[in-house]
N, C-alpha and C positions, 0 to 999 in steps of 0.2 A: 739112550732113549730121552726125547727130547722134553723139556721142563718148561712149561707155561708161562707165559709171561704173567705177573700179577696184573689183576683188573685194573689197581690204581694207575700203574705206568701205562697202559695200551693209550695209545693215540685217540684223542677226540673225535668224533664222527664228522665227517666234513658237512652233515647239514647242521649241526650244534655250531660249527664254526661261521657258517654264512648268514644262519639265523642271529649269531651275535654280532657279526659287522653289520647286518641289515637294520638292527634296532641302533645300534651307533650312528649309524649313517643317517636315519630318522631324526635321532636327538639333534645332530649336528644342523641337518638341513630346516627342523624346526626352530634351532636356535637362531639361524641366520636368519629364517622369515620373521621372529620375532624382534630381532634388531631393525630388519628393513621397516616392518610396520611400526616400531617405535621411533626412528628417525623421521619417516614422513609425517607420522602425527605430530611430533614435534613442531616441524616445519611448518604443517597446516595448523596447527595451533598456534603458533605465535604469528604470522603473519596473516592470518583470515579468521578464526574461530575466535581468539582471544578478545577482539576489538568487538564480535558481535555478543560475546557473553558480558563485556564490560558495558556496553551499552543496553543490554537488556536488564541488566542489575541497574544502572541508573535510573533506567525508567522506574522500576520497582520503589526505588530508592527516593526519586522525587515525588511518589504519588504518595508513600506514606510521609514525608517531611511536609508535604503541602496540609495533608489532613491533619498532622501534629499541630502545623503553624495556625491552622484554621480553628481547632480546639483551644489552642493556649498551651498544650502540653508538650511541645517541642523542647528537648533537653537544654539547659543553660548551665548545666555543671559536670563534674564528673560523676555524679550518680544521677538516679532518676527521682521521680517526685515521691519514692518510698524508701530511698536512702541507699538501694543498690547500685552498686557500680555498673555503667552503662555496658552493655555488652557488645562486644567486638562486630563492628560491621552496622553499627546503630546509625541510621543518619542522624546527622548535628547542625550541618549548616549547607548553605547553597552559596559558591563563589563565582562570581560574574567578572571577568578581566575582558573587557572590550578589544583592547589593543590586541589581545591574541585569538577573538575569538571564540573564549572559553567558557563555559558555562557547567559547572559538575557539582552534583551531590558531596558534600565531604561526610565521609564517616568515621565513626569512632574506632582508634587503632592505627598502628602503621606496619603490622606484620606481612609476609607475603601474600597469606590469604586473604586479607582485609582489601588490601590495593589491588587486588584482581576487580574489586568492583568499583573502583573509584580512588580519588584524594582520600587519605587518611589524616586524622587529628591525631597528634601525639597525646597520650593521654597523661601524662604527667606535667601538662602545660595549660594556662588558663584558656577558655574558649576564646574563639575569636570575638573583637568587640570589646573585650573586657581588658583592664589594666595588667601590665604585665607583658611577657614575651609569647605567643602562641605561636605553634608551630605546625604546619600543614605539609604532608609528604605525598608524592604522587609519583607515578612510574613514567619514564621516559620515552618508551618505545613499545613494551606488549600492552596488551590488555588497553588498546584505545591510545594509549601515550599521553593521557591528559596533561601531564607538564612537560612535554618534549620540546616546547617551543618558549621554556620560562627565558631563556638567555638573550631573546629578542625584546626583553623589557629593558626601559631606559628610566634613569633618574627622572622623577616628575611625572612617570605614568600614574593613573589611578586605576583602582577597582573598588568593588565591594563584595562585603561577605553579609548574608543573610543568615541569622539565627533565630532563637524564641524571643530574644530580647531585642531584635528590632534588625534594621540594617547598617552595619558598621563600615566606613568609607576609609580606605588606606593609601598613601602615597609612596611612590616606590622610592627609595633614597640610594639603593643601590644594589648591583649584581655581583657577587664575588665566589672564587673558586679556590680550591686548595692553597693553601698559603697566603692568602689574601687578608688582610687585617679585619677583623671583625668591628663594626661601629660601637661605641659606647654605648650601654644598656640605657634604656628609656629611662627617663627621671619617674620619681615617685607619682602614680596616678596617670600615669601616662601608658599607652600601649604600642605596641608593634606586633607585626607578623611575619614569619622567616617561611617562605615557601622553597620546598626541598626536592630535588632530584637529583637524576645522575648526570654526570657529563661522559664524553668520550664517542666513540662510533657506535651507531645504532646496534643496539642489543649486546654490544661489548662494552660495558660502563667501566671507565677507570678513573672515577673520582665524583665529587660530590659538589653541585651547584646550589647556591642559597641566594634568593631574591631577599632584601630587607625592605620592609614597608611600613612607615609609622602609622599609627592612627590620627586621622586628621578630625574625625569627627568626636563628638562627647564619648568617653568610654561609658559601658555600661556597668552595673553593679557587678561585682567579682565575688563570686561565693569562695569560702575557705576550701584549700585544696585539702582531696583525702589523697590522692596519690602525690608521696614527694618527689622531687625532681632527681632524677639518677637512680632511681629503683625499678624501672621497667626490665624487663628482660632483653638479654640480646638479641632475640629474634624481631625487636622492633626500633633496632638502631637502624641508621642509613646504610644502604648495601647490605643489611643481613640477609641473612637463610634462615628457615625453620630449624629449631633446634632440638625438636623432638622426632620420634622414628615415624616416618611417612607410613604407617602399617596400610592405608588405603591404596597407596601405590605400589606396597609389596604384594599383595592380594590381586590386585589388578594385573600385576606383572606376571604372576603364576598361571593366572586365566589365560591370560595372551601366550604364555609358552605352551600349556596344555594344548591351545586351541590350534597353533602353528605346527606343533608335533601331530596330531589328529589330522590337520590337513595335508602332512606330507605323507602319512599312513593311508589317507583313503584315496590320494592320488594315485598310488599305486594298486589299490584293491578297487576302484570305483571307476577312475578315469578321470582326465583334468577338467571336463565340462561339469560333470556332476559335483567336483569339489570347488569349483569357484562359483557355483550355483548356490552352495547350501554353505560352506564356509568362510568364504569369501567377505561376506557382508558381516560376517561374525568377526573375523579377525580384525577389519576395519574399525568395527566399533570399540573393540578391546584396544587397539592401538591408538585411538582417540582418548580414550578414557585413562588408558595410561600415560597418555602426553600431558594430559589436564593436570594431572598430580605431579607429574614430572617438572612441567614449567614452574609449579608452585615451589619447588626448590631453589629456583633463582635467585639471584638477589632482588629485594624487594622494591628497589627503583628502577629496574630494567624496564 
């Protein structure tokens, strides 16, 4: 008498195995498509779109700063007129460097997100034009690379920085890289400005470059500091990356992966022409959104 094999030991149906392998293939192909969209998006973002975005941000910041200068409400301290700390990205100054053909609105803050819009003012230093040492940081390559040619400055070159207190004039006293000695601090009541960016191959920073310039015009009144030196988060230091979890990047990346898997599935169900028409634009937009947030994870001076 033949005993039937237990149902639990019965081999899986061929159809079930095929469906399982098909699902795995769809996921794998979707992941590869997501990776391709991400890499292409990052390339387009860094080489093309970041400069356009920075130009647009500068245009808006210039309009805002010009309006505030006309009304006499432009920031002149670490706080606004109500005593609250200036928000990251607030326009605070306009720097003009004739030797480099550089004219940029300076924003408050130096983390990676702020520096996508233009040069940033280090928040624990005085405003440009005031006594003490003020620090401005800017990108060397991505997002317009506003400080990409700082190394071309030479001792004796002059430039100006305009704030709510007026126009301050500076003269370059030196350009230094890692290992070079720093100049002596400015005398009491004198002012200095340090311009900071990255050195190294384009998009591959390997160090920090600093341009020291002394204030040669009369210093403006210097309000008491609210943010003490050395108390800024690590994300605002030179060549720093964001310190918090990039939740927008995580969500956009999940959306890109889902859209890519859907594209692979519809390719087999609808055909390639219908898939390209419907989902290719969606994947392109999602890839660029992911790339935009991904590039903010790069060093802030890149």
